[in-house]
N, C-alpha and C positions, 0 to 999 in steps of 0.2 A: 715356132716359139711365140708364146703370148706376150702382149705388152701390157704392163701395168699402167692403166690410164688414170691420171690424177686430175681432179677438178679443183676449183677454188674452195669448194665446200668438203673436200675429202679430209678425213682425220688423219693427221700425219702419223700418229701411232699406229693406226690400222694399216696404212700404206707401208709403214716400216715393218710391221709384221709380215706383210705379203712379200716384200723384198727379201727379208731373212729366210722365209720359208722357201722361196724360189732359189735363192743362192745356196741353201743347204741341199736341195734336190738336184739342181742343174749346173750349179757353179756360174750362172749367168742370168742377169735380169735386165730387162729394158724398161724404163720407166718414161712415160710421156706425158707432157703437159702443155697446154696452150693458154697463154695469158700470164700476166704477172703474178696474180694470186695463186694460180695453179702451180706455176713454177716455184713460188715460195714454198708451198706445201710439199712439193716433190723434193726440193733440196733439204728441208727439215726432215723428211721422212728417210732420206739417205743417211743423214747424220745420226738419226735415231737408230736405224738399222745397224749401224756400225757397233753401237752399244749392245744390241741384241745378240750379234754375232760374236762379240768379244768373249762371251762365256763358252763358245765353241772354238776358241782360238783362231777365229777367221778374221782377218782384216781385209777391207775391200777398197777398191779404187773406183772413182766415178769418172766417166768419160763423157762430157757433154758434146752434143752437136745439134745443129739446126736441120730440120727436115721439112719438106713440103707435104701436107696431107690434104686429101679432098673430103671436105664435110658438106654434105648437102649441095654438091655441085660447085662449091666454092673452095678455092685453094687457100689454105692457111699455113702459116709458119708455126711449127711446134718445136719444143725443145725435147730431145730424147736424151736420156742419160743412161748409158750402159754401165751396169755395176758388175764387177768381177773381183774374185779374190786377189789379193796382192801377193806377188811372189817375192822371194828374197832378191835383193839387188844383184844384178849380173856379176858373176864371178864370186859371190859371196855365198857360202853354204851356211845353213843354221848351225850355230856352235853349240856343242854339247857342253854341260856343265861339268 
C-alpha cells in the first residue's frame, strides 16, 4: 500500500484530492508527515477530503499515530494518519425513510 507523503510545501487541496481518490478506490489511505508545517498541511488535507467525499456519501475517520522512519540514515518521528470510511455506530443500522 502506498503512503501519501506530505511536506510543508504540499498544497492541501492536491493532497485532499489524492486522499479522496485512494479512499474511493481502496477504502484506506495512509498520510504521512514530518514536522509541524507538514502535519498542518496533512490535517487540512484530511478535512478538505471529507468535503470531497461527501458528494459520494462517504464519511471518513482519521486515526493518527507516531512512527519512526529512517531518512538518510537518521531516525525521525513522523505522524501517520490512517483515513478510512466511517461505519454506522455499533448496533445501529442505517434507517430508511
